[in-house]
C-alpha positions as CSV (number, residue, x, y, z in Angstrom):
1,M,4.2,7.4,-17.1
2,R,7.8,6.4,-16.6
3,A,8.5,2.8,-17.2
4,D,10.6,2.5,-14.0
5,M,7.5,3.3,-11.9
6,F,6.0,-0.1,-12.7
7,M,7.1,-3.7,-12.6
8,T,5.6,-6.9,-14.0
9,V,5.5,-10.0,-11.8
10,K,3.9,-13.4,-12.0
11,W,2.2,-14.1,-8.7
12,S,1.1,-17.4,-7.3
13,G,-1.4,-16.1,-4.7
14,P,-2.9,-15.8,-2.3
15,I,-3.5,-12.0,-2.7
16,S,-5.8,-10.1,-0.5
17,E,-9.0,-8.7,-2.0
18,P,-9.2,-5.0,-2.3
19,S,-11.0,-3.6,0.8
20,S,-13.1,-1.1,-1.2
21,S,-13.9,0.0,-4.7
22,H,-11.2,2.7,-4.7
23,D,-8.5,0.0,-4.1
24,K,-9.5,-2.0,-7.2
25,G,-7.2,-1.7,-10.1
26,A,-8.2,-1.6,-13.7
27,D,-6.2,-4.7,-14.4
28,T,-6.4,-8.1,-12.8
29,A,-4.6,-11.4,-13.3
30,A,-5.1,-15.0,-12.5
31,P,-2.4,-16.8,-10.5
32,G,0.6,-17.5,-12.7
33,E,-0.3,-14.7,-15.1
34,P,1.7,-11.4,-15.4
35,L,0.5,-8.6,-13.2
36,V,1.7,-5.0,-13.4
37,L,2.3,-3.3,-10.1
38,A,2.9,0.4,-9.4
39,M,6.0,0.8,-7.4
40,N,6.1,4.6,-7.1
41,G,3.5,7.3,-6.8
42,I,1.0,8.7,-4.3
43,Y,-2.0,6.5,-3.4
44,D,-4.9,6.5,-0.9
45,L,-4.6,3.1,0.9
46,T,-6.6,1.4,3.5
47,K,-4.7,1.9,6.8
48,T,-5.0,0.5,10.3
49,A,-7.9,2.2,12.1
50,S,-7.4,4.4,15.2
51,Q,-3.8,5.2,14.2
52,A,-2.7,8.8,13.8
53,W,-0.1,9.6,11.1
54,T,2.1,12.6,10.6
55,V,3.5,13.9,7.3
56,G,6.8,12.2,6.4
57,Q,6.2,9.3,8.8
58,L,7.5,6.0,7.5
59,I,4.6,3.7,6.4
60,Y,4.7,-0.2,6.3
61,W,2.7,-3.0,4.8
62,D,1.1,-5.3,7.4
63,V,0.7,-8.7,5.7
64,A,-1.4,-10.0,8.6
65,T,-4.1,-7.3,8.1
66,S,-3.6,-6.4,4.5
67,R,-3.4,-2.7,5.5
68,V,-0.7,0.0,5.7
69,T,0.5,1.0,9.2
70,N,3.1,3.2,11.0
71,V,4.2,0.2,13.1
72,V,7.5,-1.3,12.2
73,A,7.4,-4.7,13.8
74,T,8.0,-7.3,11.0
75,N,6.1,-5.2,8.5
76,K,7.7,-4.1,5.2
77,L,8.5,-0.5,4.5
78,V,6.5,0.8,1.5
79,G,6.7,4.6,1.6
80,V,5.9,7.8,3.6
81,A,2.7,9.5,4.7
82,V,2.0,12.6,2.6
83,L,-1.0,13.8,4.6
84,A,-1.6,13.8,8.4
85,V,-4.4,11.5,9.5
86,G,-6.2,11.5,12.8
87,A,-6.6,8.5,15.2
88,G,-10.4,8.2,14.9
89,A,-11.8,4.7,14.4
90,G,-13.4,5.8,11.1
91,E,-10.2,7.2,9.7
92,I,-9.1,4.2,7.7
93,V,-7.6,5.8,4.6
94,G,-4.1,7.2,4.4
95,R,-2.3,8.9,1.6
96,V,1.1,7.3,1.0
97,R,4.0,8.0,-1.4
98,L,5.2,4.6,-2.5
99,T,8.9,4.3,-3.3
100,A,10.3,1.3,-5.1
101,A,13.6,1.7,-3.2
102,S,11.7,1.1,0.0
103,A,10.6,-2.4,-1.0
104,N,12.5,-4.9,1.2
């Protein structure tokens, strides 16, 4: 794995709990301890329910819901959708290509 695909930060919390077992990383850290975060790559992330996505659509992190969304508002750009997702209420996972350059 390329070193520029990760960054180490010290976080002070709060940080949202993973919404399901597939979101849990292998590493955890207590507040104030170093935590390695992936900044690039393709990940399946919990998304806003009842929201359709198209391939290539810009995807944002919604701090209020701790989910990814295609709604700009005050949300932070994190990447692009790499698979189309329907708008069903049960469709709550979206595949996103994170890009470090998108972090703002």
